[in-house]
C-alpha positions in Angstrom: -20.2 -6.6 3.3 -18.6 -4.6 6.2 -17.5 -1.8 4.5 -22.3 -1.1 3.6 -21.8 -2.0 8.2 -19.1 0.2 8.5 -20.2 3.3 6.3 -24.7 2.5 7.9 -23.3 2.1 11.9 -21.4 5.3 11.3 -24.1 6.8 11.0 -25.4 5.9 14.2 -24.0 4.9 16.7 -22.1 8.2 18.5 -19.6 9.4 17.2 -15.5 11.0 18.3 -13.4 13.3 16.6 -10.3 11.0 14.2 -7.7 12.9 15.0 -7.8 13.5 18.5 -11.3 11.9 20.4 -13.5 14.7 21.3 -16.5 13.2 21.4 -19.4 14.3 19.7 -18.4 14.5 15.9 -16.6 12.1 13.4 -13.7 15.1 12.9 -12.7 18.7 14.9 -12.2 21.6 13.8 -9.1 22.9 14.7 -8.0 18.6 13.1 -9.5 19.8 10.1 -7.6 22.7 9.7 -3.9 20.7 9.8 -5.7 18.5 6.8 -6.7 21.4 4.7 -5.3 24.9 6.3 -2.4 24.2 4.0 -0.7 24.6 1.2 0.3 21.0 -0.8 3.9 21.0 -0.7 6.5 19.2 -2.9 8.5 15.8 -0.9 11.0 13.6 -1.4 12.2 11.2 1.0 16.2 10.5 2.1 17.1 8.4 0.5 15.3 9.3 -2.6 14.6 6.1 -4.9 15.2 6.0 -8.4 12.3 6.4 -10.5 9.8 8.2 -8.1 8.0 11.5 -10.0 7.5 14.6 -8.2 5.4 14.1 -5.7 3.3 17.0 -3.5 1.4 15.7 -0.1 -1.0 18.1 1.5 -0.2 18.0 5.2 3.1 16.4 7.5 1.9 12.7 8.6 2.9 13.4 12.3 -1.0 13.8 14.7 -4.8 14.7 15.0 -3.7 14.1 10.7 -1.4 10.8 11.8 -5.2 9.1 13.5 -7.8 10.4 11.1 -4.8 8.5 8.1 -5.0 5.8 10.4 -9.3 5.6 11.6 -10.1 6.2 8.0 -8.0 3.1 6.5 -7.5 0.5 9.5 -10.6 1.2 11.8 -13.1 2.0 8.8 -14.6 5.6 9.7 -14.9 6.6 6.4 -16.7 9.2 7.0 -13.6 10.4 6.7 -12.3 10.4 3.8 -14.4 13.1 2.2 -12.0 15.6 4.4 -9.6 13.3 3.4 -10.0 13.7 -0.5 -10.3 17.5 0.4 -6.3 17.6 0.9 -5.4 15.1 -1.6 -6.9 16.8 -4.2 -4.8 20.5 -3.7 -1.8 18.0 -4.0 -3.0 17.2 -6.8 -3.5 20.9 -8.2 -0.2 21.3 -7.0 1.3 18.4 -8.6 -0.2 18.9 -12.0 0.0 22.6 -11.4 1.1 22.6 -15.3 -1.5 23.3 -17.3 -2.3 20.3 -19.9 -4.9 19.7 -22.4 -7.4 16.8 -21.4 -8.8 15.6 -17.7 -7.0 15.0 -14.7 -6.1 11.4 -14.5 -6.5 9.8 -11.0 -4.4 6.2 -10.9 -5.1 4.5 -7.4 -1.8 2.8 -6.2 -3.8 -0.3 -4.6 -2.9 -1.8 -1.4 -2.2 -5.6 -1.0 -5.6 -7.7 -1.9 -5.5 -9.3 2.1 -4.4 -5.8 3.1 -8.3 -5.2 1.5 -9.4 -8.2 2.6 -9.3 -6.9 6.1 -10.4 -4.1 6.4 -13.3 -4.3 4.5 -12.9 -1.3 2.0 -10.2 0.3 -0.5 -8.6 3.2 0.5 -6.7 5.1 -1.7 -9.4 4.2 -4.3 -11.9 5.6 -1.9 -9.8 9.3 -0.9 -8.7 9.6 -5.2 -13.0 9.3 -5.8 -13.4 12.1 -3.4 -11.0 13.9 -4.8 -12.3 12.9 -8.1 -15.4 14.1 -7.0 -14.2 18.4 -5.0 -11.6 18.4 -8.0 -14.8 19.0 -10.8 -17.3 21.2 -8.5 -13.9 23.6 -8.6 -14.1 23.5 -12.2 -11.2 20.9 -13.1 -11.7 17.8 -15.3 -10.9 14.7 -13.3 -11.8 11.1 -12.8 -10.2 8.0 -11.0 -8.7 5.6 -13.0 -8.2 2.0 -11.3 -5.8 0.5 -14.0 -3.2 -0.9 -11.9 -3.4 -4.0 -9.9 -1.5 -6.7 -8.4 0.1 -9.3 -10.4 1.6 -11.3 -7.3 2.1 -11.1 -3.6 4.3 -9.2 -1.8 5.1 -8.9 1.9 4.3 -7.3 4.6 6.0 -4.0 4.2 6.7 -3.5 8.6 9.3 -3.4 9.3 11.1 -2.7 5.9 14.2 -1.3 4.7 13.7 1.2 2.1 16.0 -0.8 0.1 13.9 -4.2 1.3 10.2 -2.4 0.6 12.3 -1.5 -3.2 13.2 -5.2 -3.6 9.9 -6.8 -2.3 7.6 -4.4 -4.5 9.7 -4.3 -7.4 7.3 -5.6 -10.8 4.3 -6.3 -8.1 2.5 -4.5 -9.9 1.2 -3.7 -13.2 -2.3 -1.8 -15.4 -4.9 -4.5 -16.3 -5.1 -6.1 -19.3 -6.8 -4.3 -21.8 -6.9 -0.4 -19.5 -3.5 0.6 -21.1 -5.9 3.5 -22.9 -7.3 4.6 -19.8 -4.3 6.3 -19.0 -4.1 8.2 -22.7 -5.6 11.7 -23.5 -4.9 13.9 -19.8 -2.2 13.9 -16.8 -2.0 11.4 -15.4 -2.0 11.9 -11.2 -0.5 8.5 -9.4 -2.3 9.1 -6.0 -2.2 6.9 -2.2 -3.2 7.9 0.9 0.6 7.6 1.9 4.3 8.8 1.1 7.0 7.4 4.1 10.3 5.2 1.5 8.1 6.3 -2.5 8.5 2.6 -3.3 5.1 1.8 -3.5 5.2 5.2 -6.2 8.0 4.2 -7.8 6.5 0.8 -8.9 3.1 2.9 -9.3 4.9 4.9 -11.8 7.1 1.9 -13.7 4.3 -0.2 -14.3 1.8 3.2 -16.0 4.9 4.0 -18.1 5.3 1.1 -18.9 1.8 0.5 -19.9 1.5 4.3 -21.6 4.8 3.2 -23.6 4.0 0.0 -25.3 0.2 1.9 -26.3 1.9 4.5 -28.0 3.7 2.2 -29.7 0.9 0.3 -30.6 -0.2 3.4 -32.0 2.5 3.9 -34.0 3.6 7.5 -31.1 6.9 7.2 -29.1 6.9 6.7 -25.6 8.6 9.6 -24.1 11.4 8.3 -22.9 12.2 8.8 -19.1 14.9 11.2 -17.5 18.3 9.1 -15.7 17.0 8.1 -12.3 13.7 9.6 -11.7 10.3 9.3 -13.6 8.5 9.8 -17.2 7.6 13.8 -16.5 4.3 13.5 -17.3 3.4 11.2 -13.8 3.2 13.0 -11.1 1.6 11.4 -8.1 0.4 13.2 -5.0 -0.6 11.6 -1.5 -2.6 12.9 1.7 0.2 12.7 3.5 3.8 12.3 3.9 7.1 11.7 7.2 8.0 14.6 8.7 11.3 14.6 6.6 10.4 14.5 3.8 9.0 18.0 4.0 12.6 19.8 5.0 13.0 23.3 2.6 16.6 22.5 2.1 15.7 19.4 0.1 12.7 20.8 -1.7 
């Protein structure tokens, strides 16, 4: 109900730019440019956790970009999902630049159930759906495959260090029963709105790779071996934004 009301109220109530607060527009040209007029790049947190797939981000998580993401996720500005999806689509294109047969399979990283209930919507999944639509409009076969779910409760990540976040999320995700077959026949791209330490993407990659390996084994094939310290080469990741330090040129 809350999500429905947020979408309706956004049509009839006065709006302000989700980035800078300018009146009478959900997103001004300057703030939209901060998301869309940039080239998606590879990002790497420091320290870079073992098991992190190659990640591309559309924008730096600061100023207007930070405000827009928070407005969408925490304040229910659901009308911003479209432009965030466009930005994510650019990161997905960069992440999946190696041609492969089959569609792009966008796998959203799920938030904690209590967070989704509190917000009234699943931000990552909503943006992923918008990104898939943008990719299809540009001629790229893409679909959202929301197969990940939390298998146990996790603590609030706020205030946790990078190692603590990894420990908090380790083993917390799984591919829902019977859904592993949905991960075959295309290029898997993990998607999220934001990367900070990379802990969520490490755990998502682990869960997806485990399911893909089991699916290949059941079909009589062999799972793709992981390279030491890195996720399996078939799984990549894309996010709307990442912390400024992860964009450092000397680390790319």
